[in-house]
C-alpha positions as MATLAB code, in Angstrom:
seq = 'MDIDILSIIVTAITAGFGAYLGSFWKKKGEMAAIESNQSQLLEYAEKNQKVIGEVQASFQRESADYQHEVWVKQQHWLTRKELYMDVLDLLLAIRSDCIRAEKYLNEVPTWVTADGEPDEKQQQYLIKEAEAIYNGPVEEKIVQLKELVNRKCVLCFPDAAMQVLSDYFNAESIRRKNAYRDFERDLKQGRLSIYDSPHDGYELSLYHNLEAAELAYKNITKIARGDKKLTNA';
ca = [
       0.000    0.000    0.000;
       2.850    2.359    0.874;
       4.555    1.463   -2.369;
       1.405    2.256   -4.369;
       0.982    5.591   -2.707;
       4.632    6.426   -3.334;
       4.247    5.427   -6.962;
       1.222    7.661   -7.313;
       3.040   10.526   -5.673;
       6.076   10.067   -7.951;
       3.848    9.809  -10.990;
       1.974   12.964  -10.000;
       5.198   14.800   -9.373;
       6.639   13.617  -12.677;
       3.482   14.553  -14.551;
       3.380   17.931  -12.850;
       6.992   18.565  -13.619;
       6.449   17.457  -17.184;
       3.487   19.786  -17.518;
       5.533   22.542  -15.995;
       8.362   21.898  -18.435;
       5.892   21.834  -21.315;
       4.345   25.039  -20.147;
       7.793   26.542  -19.604;
       9.020   25.704  -23.100;
       5.738   26.920  -24.592;
       6.042   30.236  -22.765;
       9.683   30.438  -23.700;
       8.736   29.882  -27.335;
       6.098   32.547  -27.128;
       8.552   34.919  -25.498;
      11.114   34.163  -28.176;
       8.516   34.879  -30.834;
       7.554   38.108  -29.100;
      11.188   39.080  -28.788;
      11.681   38.283  -32.478;
       8.646   40.384  -33.404;
       9.840   43.172  -31.166;
      13.241   43.031  -32.831;
      11.624   43.205  -36.280;
       9.379   46.050  -35.175;
      12.336   47.959  -33.768;
      14.293   47.388  -36.978;
      11.304   48.536  -39.056;
      10.798   51.561  -36.819;
      14.461   52.494  -37.172;
      14.279   52.214  -40.979;
      11.006   54.140  -41.027;
      12.482   56.855  -38.823;
      15.481   57.052  -41.135;
      13.213   57.478  -44.166;
      11.166   60.103  -42.342;
      14.360   61.929  -41.419;
      15.580   61.867  -45.024;
      12.223   63.161  -46.274;
      12.199   65.924  -43.663;
      15.763   66.884  -44.553;
      14.811   66.958  -48.241;
      11.811   69.187  -47.516;
      13.962   71.462  -45.382;
      16.539   71.778  -48.158;
      13.828   72.465  -50.734;
      12.193   74.969  -48.396;
      15.514   76.705  -47.788;
      16.243   76.775  -51.531;
      12.760   78.144  -52.242;
      13.078   80.809  -49.549;
      16.462   81.794  -50.943;
      15.035   81.968  -54.466;
      12.151   84.138  -53.255;
      14.592   86.394  -51.401;
      16.772   86.787  -54.509;
      13.713   87.609  -56.639;
      12.575   90.168  -54.093;
      16.009   91.817  -54.054;
      16.047   91.973  -57.853;
      12.537   93.432  -57.851;
      13.498   96.103  -55.302;
      16.388   97.123  -57.550;
      14.155   97.265  -60.620;
      11.447   99.086  -58.645;
      13.857  101.844  -57.690;
      14.978  102.184  -61.307;
      11.384  102.194  -62.551;
      10.665  105.056  -60.164;
      13.746  106.981  -61.347;
      12.716  106.532  -64.989;
       9.117  107.567  -64.315;
      10.232  110.608  -62.316;
      12.360  111.796  -65.239;
       9.552  111.183  -67.736;
       7.165  113.156  -65.530;
       9.661  116.017  -65.304;
      10.074  115.959  -69.103;
       6.300  115.985  -69.499;
       6.016  118.983  -67.179;
       8.612  120.916  -69.202;
       6.870  119.998  -72.464;
       3.577  121.317  -71.131;
       5.283  124.630  -70.318;
       6.716  124.774  -73.831;
       3.372  123.992  -75.425;
       1.776  126.941  -73.678;
       4.000  129.164  -75.828;
       3.258  127.166  -78.973;
      -0.494  127.306  -78.363;
      -0.312  131.092  -78.310;
       1.421  131.349  -81.705;
      -1.758  131.285  -83.866;
      -3.459  133.879  -81.665;
      -0.952  136.628  -82.458;
      -2.026  138.520  -85.568;
      -1.683  142.112  -86.758;
      -4.510  144.621  -87.125;
      -4.781  143.493  -90.755;
      -5.363  139.899  -89.661;
      -1.905  138.789  -90.768;
       0.330  136.667  -88.518;
       2.386  138.738  -86.157;
       5.629  137.101  -87.153;
       7.753  138.938  -84.626;
       5.620  137.870  -81.677;
       5.143  134.394  -83.079;
       8.889  133.938  -83.511;
       9.377  135.086  -79.930;
       6.913  132.455  -78.670;
       8.518  129.710  -80.758;
      11.967  130.632  -79.455;
      10.720  130.498  -75.888;
       9.371  127.024  -76.535;
      12.619  125.985  -78.227;
      14.582  127.215  -75.223;
      12.659  124.778  -73.053;
      12.946  121.853  -75.481;
      16.670  122.440  -76.097;
      17.349  123.226  -72.440;
      15.549  121.457  -69.560;
      13.882  118.817  -71.764;
      17.082  117.843  -73.551;
      19.048  117.811  -70.291;
      16.569  115.402  -68.699;
      16.551  113.180  -71.777;
      20.348  112.952  -71.513;
      20.003  112.014  -67.824;
      17.450  109.362  -68.741;
      19.722  107.886  -71.415;
      22.617  107.710  -68.953;
      20.420  105.993  -66.367;
      19.149  103.471  -68.902;
      22.602  102.697  -70.318;
      24.334  102.445  -66.929;
      21.736  100.607  -64.844;
      18.417   99.771  -66.480;
      20.026   97.785  -69.267;
      21.327   95.306  -66.664;
      17.980   94.323  -65.175;
      15.011   95.753  -67.103;
      12.874   93.329  -69.131;
      13.102   93.527  -72.921;
       9.668   95.141  -73.162;
      10.740   98.067  -70.978;
      13.972   98.534  -72.914;
      12.000   98.578  -76.167;
       9.674  101.280  -74.826;
      12.648  103.439  -73.840;
      14.359  102.838  -77.184;
      11.195  103.947  -78.986;
      11.073  107.046  -76.807;
      14.658  108.028  -77.599;
      13.915  107.539  -81.311;
      10.445  109.092  -81.130;
      11.183  111.879  -83.638;
      12.579  109.591  -86.326;
       9.662  107.199  -85.783;
       7.229  110.126  -86.075;
       8.756  111.274  -89.367;
       8.796  107.735  -90.725;
       5.118  107.300  -89.845;
       4.258  110.691  -91.374;
       5.817  109.747  -94.713;
       4.264  106.282  -94.565;
       0.814  107.861  -94.102;
       1.547  110.310  -96.926;
       2.444  107.517  -99.339;
      -0.660  105.587  -98.306;
      -2.934  108.589  -98.894;
      -1.174  109.256 -102.199;
      -1.844  105.720 -103.437;
      -5.474  105.911 -102.333;
      -5.972  109.208 -104.164;
      -6.616  111.319 -101.084;
      -3.494  113.373 -101.842;
      -1.623  114.349 -104.998;
       2.076  114.539 -105.749;
       1.799  118.310 -105.316;
       0.841  117.921 -101.687;
       3.440  117.589  -98.948;
       3.523  115.138  -96.051;
       1.514  116.205  -93.024;
       4.611  117.215  -91.165;
       6.323  120.319  -89.906;
       8.590  121.831  -87.319;
       5.832  122.669  -84.875;
       4.475  119.123  -85.105;
       7.892  117.799  -84.130;
       7.882  120.115  -81.110;
       4.402  119.053  -80.065;
       5.416  115.408  -80.376;
       7.793  115.723  -77.422;
       4.892  115.715  -74.983;
       3.059  112.868  -76.716;
       6.197  110.703  -76.729;
       6.903  111.307  -73.020;
       3.310  110.517  -72.031;
       3.282  107.322  -74.100;
       6.578  106.151  -72.586;
       5.340  106.912  -69.054;
       2.122  104.974  -69.650;
       3.909  101.904  -71.080;
       6.670  101.811  -68.449;
       4.045  102.009  -65.692;
       2.144   99.103  -67.228;
       5.292   96.993  -67.566;
       6.382   97.744  -63.986;
       3.022   96.601  -62.626;
       3.233   93.362  -64.596;
       6.814   92.859  -63.424;
       5.693   93.183  -59.803;
       2.901   90.615  -60.290;
       5.350   88.112  -61.783;
       7.760   88.623  -58.897;
       5.035   88.043  -56.289;
       3.543   85.033  -58.111;
];
């Protein structure tokens, strides 16, 4: 009886120990699997963090490059803006002088003698006063404008602005060319004969100074506004 009980006890202990070992190895396997998964997860997380870091660094570089590009554009625009203002100021000053000169020219037809004939002496005086303005203050400011354009504007102004200024400096030759072109057109269409002369004259050339300055001012202003929009785009 004692032997049987001992055998049962030994068997129970053995079975319990076996179950414990089985449970131990099962848990150990599960822990190993968990540790393996954790290792894989950590490795994946490290790779993912590395990729994220590379992407962030790339974005930072692109952002820095973009900010630098914007800054450079802004600096270039500020330079052009200052030059636009200098050009427009000179054109406005030229316009103001031309208006003063035209006041003399507008008076020319009003001076007549008692017989209704042109008062040539007074008319010549008025024309000379106008010429003094055109050949003095107007010409001086045009020279200043040319120097500004050739020294600075040519380095940074868009082609459209340079073309406007070129047309302004050649306004008189362009006016004469257009006058003769219109004359030849009217001649071919029979509106004029070969005995007529082109619709041109000295006074018209004087009057054209104001028209040319106003046209240049208008076009430069338009170009400057478009330039600013492109810079801020």
